[in-house]
N, C-alpha and C positions, 0 to 999 in steps of 0.2 A: 942640151937635150931637146928633141922635138916635141912641141906642144899636143902632138897628134900622135896617138896609140890606137891601133886596131882595138874596136871594141868587141866587133862582130866580122866575119869574113864579107868581101865584098859580095854584095846581091845583085840580083839581074834584074832590079826593078825596070821597067820602061820607062822612057825620060816622060817627065808629065805633059799632058797634051798643050796646055797653054801655061802663059806665067801665072794667072789666078791660082791654077792646081798646083804648081810649083812652088808659090808662095804658101799656100794653105800647109804644104807637106814639109815644107822647110820649118814654119812653126812649129808645125806637131814634131818633129824630130829636135829642134833646141829646145822646146817645153818638156820632152822626155829627159833631154841630156842635163838638164837644168834641175829638173826634180831628182834626177840620180845624183848629181855632185853638190847641190845646195839644199836649204831647206824649203819645202812645199810641193803640193801634188802637182799632176800634172795640168788638170783643170786651172789650177791656181796660176801656174808658168802661163798656159795659154792665153788666160784673160790679159795678164801682165805684161804679156810680149805685143799682143795685137793692141792694146792701149798704151804703147809706148810713150811716153811725155805728154799723155792726156789725149792723143789723137788717134782714133783706129785707124789702124794698118787696113784699107782697104783691098784685099786681095781679088775679089770679085772684080773690081775696077780696073785692075790690071790686065785681066782677061777681054773687058771691053776695050781698051784703050785704042785697038787698030794700029795704024801706022805710028802713033804717037811714041810706041816703045818699038825695040826689036826683040824679039824672044830668040834664045840658042838653047834649044831641048837638048842637045849633048852637054853645053856647060851646065845646065839645070840639072842633069842626072848626075855631072860630077860632084856639084854643089854638094847635094843630098847626099853622096857618098861620102863626103868629107865632114859633114855635119855629124852624119850616124858614127863616124870614127872620131870624133872628137874627145879626147882626155879631160878630164874636169879641171885642169890648170886652164886650157885654151876657152871652156866653157865660162869659167870664171872671169876670165880676162875678158872674153867678148860681153858680158853681163856688167862687167866693172864700168866698161867705156859707154855703156846706155845709149846706143845709137842703133836702137834694132830697124826703124823704119830707114833710115840714110843708109845704113851697113847692109840690109838684105839683097838690094839688087845687084851688089858686086860679090856677093856670097861672104861679104866680112872680110874678103882679102885672102881667104882660105884656098882660093882657086886662082887660076892666072885669067881665065876668061870670065867676065860677068854673064849669069844668067838673062840678066836685063838690063837693057841700055837706053835711056830717054832719048828721044829723036828732036823732042823740041828745041830751038836755038835761044841762045840766051837773049833776053829782053821780049821773048814772045809770050804770049798769055798761056798761064797754066793754073792748074788745080793742085796737081801731086807731084811732090819732089823727085818721083822716080819716072815722071813725062820728061824732065829736063835733059839735056845733053850734058850740063854743069851738075847734075845730082842736087838741085835745091830750086824750090819755089819760093820765092817770095811773097808772102801774103800780107805782108805788114800794112799794105795801103789798102787793102781789102781784096776781095775775091771779082774776076780772076786775078790770080797773082802774076808775076814776071819771071821768067826763069833766070836762075844765077848760077856762079860756078859757087859748088859747096865747099866750105871751109869746115875741116874736120876739128873738133873739138880736141885742143888739146889735152892728154892725158899724162900724169907722171907715171912712170915705170912701177910696176908694185914693187915694194920693198922686200929683201930678204931675210933671213935670221941674223939677228943683233943688230938690223940698221934701224936707224931712226924714223919715226911712223907718227902720223896724226890717230888719235883714237876715234876721232869722228869726222869724215868717215874713215872705215877701218883700210889703210892702202897698201894691206900685207899680200905677198905672194898667196895662192892657193893652199891650205893648209895651216896657214900661219894665222896669229893675230896679234893686235897691236896692244901688248901689256900696259895695263894702267899703273903705272909706277912714276916716282919722278922724272925719270928721262924713257919717255915710251920707247919702247925698242919691240921690232918683230919678235915673237917666240911660237915653238912648235904647239898646235893645238892637242887636246888631251882625248884620248880616244875613253879615258875612264880615269876615276879618282877624283880627288876634293879639288873644289872650283869654287870661285868667288861671284863669277858671273858666265852669261849662256857665251860669249864671243870666246871663251878659255878652251869651248869642248868643240869636238869633231864637228863636221857638217852632220846633220841627221842627229845632234843631240843637243841638249841644253842643261843647265845647271839648276838641278831641282834639289832643294835641300842640303845643298853643299857639295854635291857629288852630281858628275857626268851623267845623264840617263838621257834614253831615246826621246823624242817628241813621240807622243802617242798617235797611233796610226788608226784608219778608220774602223770604227767597231770596239775598240778597245776603251777601259774605262777610264775617266778623265776627271779631273775638276778645271776651273776655267784658267785658261793660260797654257795648258799641256798639250793641246792638239797642235798637229802639223800645221802647216798654213795651208790655207784652202778648206780645212775642216773647222767645225765650232764643236763645243762642248755642249751637249744637249742632253738632259735627262741621265748625266752621270757617264755618257759615253760620248765618244767623236762621232760625230756625223758629218755629211756632205755639205757643201756649199748651198745654201737655200736655193729652190728653183722658185718659180711664179708660185704663188699661194702658201708658201712657206712663211715662217716667221723670219726676220733679218734685223739689224741696227743700220744704223745710216753710217756707221763706220765698219772696218773691216770685221769679220770676212763679208765682201758685198755679194749680192745677187750674181748667181751664176747665170741668169737671163733675168731682163725686165731691168725694173730699178726697186728703191728702197723708199718706202712712204715715212720711213721710221718704225714700222713694226711688220709690215709683210711684203715680200718680192711683189710687184705689180706688173704687168704687160706694159710695154711701151704705149705710149698714147696715139693714136694713129694723126697721120697729117690732117690739119684744120681742128682737130681735137682741141679741147680745152685745157690748158697747162696752168701749172703755178710758179714759172720760173725756175723749175729746178733742172741742173746741168744735164743732168740724164734722163730725165721724164720723157723726152721725145724720141728718144731712140738715137742709133749712129749718125743718121743723115738728116737731122732736123734740129731746129732749134725752138724754143720758146720765145713767141714774139712778144712784144708788149700790146695790151688790149687796143683794138682799132678804135674804141670810143669809150668814154666815160662810163662807167659801170659796168662793163663787160671784162671777160677772163682773156689774159692771155691764151695765144693758140699756137698749135704746135706748126710751123712753117719750114719748108725745105730751106734747108742749111744751103746759103750760097755757094758754098765752098764743096759739098758734098751732096749733090743731086743725085738720087738714086736711080737704078735702071729703070726703063719702061715709061708709061704714061704715068703723069701725076694724076691722082684723084682731084676731079674738078674743084677749083677754090670757091666754096660758098659764099653768098654775099654779106662782104664784112660791113655793108654800110648800117648806121646806126638806126634800128627801126623806130627810135623817139623822133627822129628829124630834129625840129627845132625845140621841140618841146623837154621840160625839164627832166631828168631822172631822181629816182628816190632820194631823198634826203636833201634836196637842192630847195631854198626857201620859193615860196609860191604866192600868189594874191588871191586865185581860185584856182578851181578845179580845171579850166581852161587851159592853165599854164602847163599842168602836168600829164607825164605820158601814162603815167596810172589813173588820169581820170580822177584822181581823189587829193584834196587839199585839206590838211588838217585846221582845225580851228585856232585860233589865235593862242599863243600860252600868255603867261602872265608878262613877258616881253615884248608881246605884240606879233612874236613870229610864227609864219604858218609854213609846213612843209610837205612836200610830196610825198607820198607813203601808199602803200598798198591799201585799197580800201577793206574796210573790216568784213572777216568772213562770217560774224553773226553780229545781233545786235548787242551794243557795250552796255554794261551795267554801271549803276550810279557814280558818280564820282568821275569816270574816265572823261579823258579830253573826246571833244566831239566837234564836227563842221555843222551840223544842223539836226533836227529832230528824228529824221529818219534813221540816224545811226543809234538812237538811243533805245533801249528795250521798253523805258517809261515814256518814249514819244516826246519827252523836254528835253531840249540842250540850252543851255543860258550860262549868264555869268556866275562865277564863284564869289563866295563870301572872301576866301583867299584873296584874292586881286581882281579888281574890277574888267579887267580884260580877257581873262581867259574863258574858255567856253567848255562847262563838263555837263555831262548828263544828269539830272536830278529829277 
């Protein structure tokens, strides 16, 4: 039986104008099919497919690739038709293989002619897999990488009813699940009725209070854990994945836009802006680079493997403004050693430190460097130890 079945009549869509437009259309069709056949909203699947294996699929980069790729518009239109007609078993198998970025240029083998072919020869410099004639860009030694021949990841065929299976991950055919019994075998999912766990229920349903029930959709009443993937339960109803300015958690559901600081979805930090070494803080084409000098923050720098289109904003001066002077927290002998121009008085162990000058005069008992620091106008040794100086 063919894995492709007409879900709708062939449309008369015009071929996409370039490889980038085709890439975006293909991801949109595949996300729609995945939402129809599996658990999850279209937004959820769009993000999951674009971030396959943790690396953003750069559709716009395909449009800018020039002669590094060969684009076949007729093959692209045929691919979109094939994706639009894909029945759920085919969609399930495609997602199960998990090679979205690697399989997309060849339309996952659904059509005879690949929409996009890389033209860069083996061992030549590359950044993206789809640039390479062999289908792979080896970046293990850094960027740019070297084109290589892509070796498809071996995937065991999905198991049928009654065949032995592995419970994690589920490796049964679409519409089946791997029963958690002494000898796990593939069995038919339940549309309704008694259940023990989610995998027993048909796509779009889960095991709730011992019976298969649909996942809650957008706007429906809920408790935690009842909403469709890509939604979250907030205030007793299912709401969409958070956008910039809306509440979020570091775990799923992630922010649809920007990144999650643990409380709120924040916009991506622009290039050269301060960052805290979060993987997603700087956006898809930048990385959080190490501080350029002691006491500085990390900064968002262009990812050497994913340079965005257009002129980069000019890099600011990354030189240490303190030069050879000590930063706050470093030991000092006098104010002349410190970038802040202030060196504390000695503590009981005789240590002095560079800090910011006091914003106002200091009260009695506070450590001081000289009489000018103290509201009393007097700075001297304390009876606690004969070295430290305090206001008195």
